[in-house]
C-alpha positions in Angstrom: 81.5 28.5 161.6 80.0 26.3 158.9 82.0 23.2 158.0 82.7 22.9 154.3 80.4 20.0 153.6 77.6 21.6 155.7 77.1 24.4 153.1 73.9 24.1 151.1 75.7 25.3 148.0 78.3 27.6 146.6 77.8 31.0 144.9 80.5 32.3 142.6 80.8 36.0 141.8 82.8 37.7 139.1 84.0 41.1 140.3 84.4 43.8 137.6 80.9 44.6 136.3 79.3 42.1 138.7 80.0 42.2 142.4 81.7 45.7 142.2 80.2 49.0 141.2 81.4 51.3 138.5 84.2 52.6 140.8 85.4 49.0 141.5 84.0 49.2 145.0 81.5 47.1 147.0 78.2 48.8 147.7 76.9 48.4 151.3 73.8 46.6 149.9 76.0 44.1 148.2 78.2 43.5 151.3 75.1 43.0 153.4 73.6 40.6 150.8 76.8 38.5 150.8 76.8 38.3 154.6 73.1 37.2 154.6 73.9 34.6 151.9 76.6 33.0 154.2 74.2 33.2 157.2 71.7 31.3 155.1 74.2 28.5 154.6 75.8 29.2 151.2 79.5 29.7 150.6 80.2 32.9 148.7 83.3 32.7 146.4 85.0 35.3 144.3 85.8 34.2 140.7 87.8 36.8 138.9 90.5 37.6 136.5 92.1 39.8 139.1 95.0 38.8 141.3 94.7 38.3 145.1 96.6 41.6 145.8 93.6 43.3 144.0 91.0 41.9 146.3 91.5 43.4 149.8 88.9 46.1 149.3 86.4 43.3 148.5 87.3 40.7 151.1 87.0 43.1 154.0 83.4 44.4 153.5 82.0 41.0 152.2 83.8 38.7 154.6 84.6 36.4 151.6 87.7 34.3 152.2 87.5 31.8 149.3 88.6 33.0 145.8 89.4 31.8 142.3 91.7 34.5 140.9 93.6 34.9 137.6 90.6 33.3 135.7 91.1 30.0 137.5 94.9 29.9 137.6 95.3 30.6 141.4 92.8 29.4 144.0 92.8 29.8 147.8 90.3 29.2 150.6 91.5 30.9 153.8 95.2 29.9 154.2 94.8 26.8 152.0 96.3 26.9 148.5 94.0 24.7 146.4 95.4 25.1 142.9 98.1 27.1 141.0 98.8 26.9 137.3 102.0 27.8 135.5 102.9 29.3 132.1 106.3 28.2 131.0 109.1 30.8 130.5 109.4 29.7 126.9 105.8 30.4 126.3 105.9 33.7 128.0 108.9 34.8 125.9 107.0 33.8 122.8 104.0 35.9 123.8 106.2 38.8 124.7 107.8 38.7 121.2 104.4 38.6 119.6 103.2 41.5 121.7 106.2 43.6 120.8 105.6 42.8 117.1 102.0 44.0 117.5 102.9 47.1 119.4 101.4 45.8 122.7 102.9 45.0 126.0 102.2 42.5 128.8 101.6 42.3 132.5 102.8 39.3 134.4 101.0 37.9 137.5 102.0 35.7 140.3 99.3 34.9 142.8 99.8 38.2 144.6 102.2 40.4 142.6 102.0 42.1 139.2 104.8 43.5 137.0 104.9 45.1 133.6 107.3 43.9 130.9 107.6 47.3 129.2 105.9 50.6 129.8 103.6 52.0 127.1 101.0 54.8 127.6 98.2 52.2 127.3 99.4 50.7 130.6 98.3 53.9 132.4 95.0 53.9 130.7 94.4 50.3 131.5 95.1 50.4 135.3 93.2 53.7 135.7 90.2 52.1 134.1 90.1 49.2 136.6 91.1 51.4 139.6 94.3 49.5 140.3 97.7 51.1 141.1 100.0 50.9 138.1 102.5 48.1 138.5 106.3 48.5 138.3 108.3 47.6 135.2 110.3 44.4 135.6 111.1 42.6 132.3 112.8 39.7 134.1 110.0 39.1 136.6 108.9 35.8 134.9 112.4 34.4 135.1 112.3 34.3 138.9 108.7 33.6 139.7 105.9 31.1 138.8 103.5 33.0 136.5 99.9 31.6 136.4 98.6 34.4 134.2 99.8 37.2 131.9 97.7 40.0 130.5 98.3 41.3 127.0 97.7 45.1 127.3 96.1 46.0 123.9 93.3 47.9 122.3 92.8 45.0 120.0 90.9 41.7 120.4 92.4 38.3 121.2 92.1 36.7 117.8 95.6 37.2 116.4 97.1 35.9 119.6 94.7 32.9 119.9 95.6 31.9 116.3 99.3 32.0 117.1 99.1 30.2 120.5 96.6 27.4 120.5 98.0 26.1 123.8 96.7 29.2 125.6 93.3 30.7 126.4 92.9 34.4 125.6 89.9 36.3 127.1 89.2 39.9 126.1 88.2 41.2 129.6 88.1 45.0 129.0 88.9 47.8 126.6 92.6 47.4 127.2 93.1 43.8 128.4 93.4 40.3 127.2 93.8 37.8 130.1 96.0 34.9 129.1 96.1 31.5 130.8 97.0 27.9 130.0 94.5 26.1 127.7 93.2 23.9 130.5 92.5 27.0 132.8 89.2 28.8 133.0 86.8 30.0 135.7 84.9 26.7 135.1 88.0 24.6 135.8 88.7 26.9 138.8 85.3 26.1 140.2 85.9 22.3 139.8 89.2 22.5 141.6 87.6 24.5 144.5 84.6 22.2 144.8 86.8 19.2 145.0 89.3 20.8 147.4 86.5 21.8 149.7 84.3 18.6 149.4 81.4 20.5 147.9 81.0 18.7 144.6 77.6 17.3 145.5 76.1 20.7 146.3 74.4 23.1 143.9 76.5 25.8 142.1 75.3 29.3 141.4 77.3 31.8 139.3 77.1 35.5 138.6 78.9 37.1 135.7 78.9 39.6 132.8 81.9 39.1 130.5 83.7 36.8 128.1 85.8 35.1 130.7 82.6 34.3 132.6 81.2 32.1 129.8 82.7 28.8 130.9 81.5 29.4 134.5 78.0 30.4 133.4 77.8 27.3 131.3 79.0 25.0 134.1 76.8 26.4 137.0 73.6 24.6 138.0 72.0 28.1 138.2 73.5 31.1 136.4 72.9 34.8 136.5 73.9 37.3 133.9 74.2 40.9 134.9 72.0 43.4 133.1 75.1 45.2 131.9 76.6 41.9 130.6 77.6 40.9 127.1 74.9 39.2 124.9 76.6 35.8 125.0 76.4 35.7 128.8 72.8 36.8 128.8 71.8 34.2 126.3 73.5 31.4 128.3 72.3 32.4 131.7 69.2 31.0 133.4 68.3 34.4 134.7 69.2 38.0 133.7 69.2 40.4 136.6 69.5 44.1 136.6 72.9 45.9 136.2 75.7 45.8 138.7 74.9 49.4 139.4 71.2 48.8 139.9 70.9 46.2 142.6 71.8 43.4 140.2 73.4 41.1 142.9 70.6 41.6 145.4 67.9 40.9 142.8 69.7 37.9 141.5 70.2 36.3 144.9 66.5 37.0 145.7 65.4 35.4 142.4 66.9 32.1 143.6 65.7 32.6 147.2 69.3 32.6 148.4 68.6 35.7 150.6 
């Protein structure tokens, strides 16, 4: 087993639209590439807006055991908890009130559990679109648990929430979802916490992404890869634009930088 500080570098992968295919699964070619990447001395790390309970179908095939989840709000490597953020109950209650005013609802995340504040039909559409089992309704969940991230389930963009809550970061991560974390939380900050926690700060950082919540990570990485299916902003910022996630994008990106 490679010791942390013996790795040549770290490679961070977003999941939806990046490491996973259109069915939110891992293609065999991608799993094989990640294993080859580790064999070549690089640490593969998941960097996602998803929660840890939504990763098992990814961790098994790829062998990845280090992950930044909830957009940087919850970070583990093996059994080691590296970082966990917290949104206060008062703030969550304020966002809930705003969501109800706007006709939206919210999902609440701990590191490994998700609950819905109030059911609306859009909830079914949202979880079907990301191939995740629909969570149970528990409006009091935040009162009894540390909540690193909430999701505003909405057809709309994040602007009206961002204007109302400058102390939070709102990322539009899909047709139905606005990921919401503390202002000092992002995938970039998650990477910084992980590199420090694993003594890898002096090694090169590679990052693969496609969406708005990947922008801080793409900006921070020494070498960044935008997926061919990614948004324009990510493509413009990235060092290299690979093919789509459904067209060997991961394999081609890793080969471009001679990582496999």
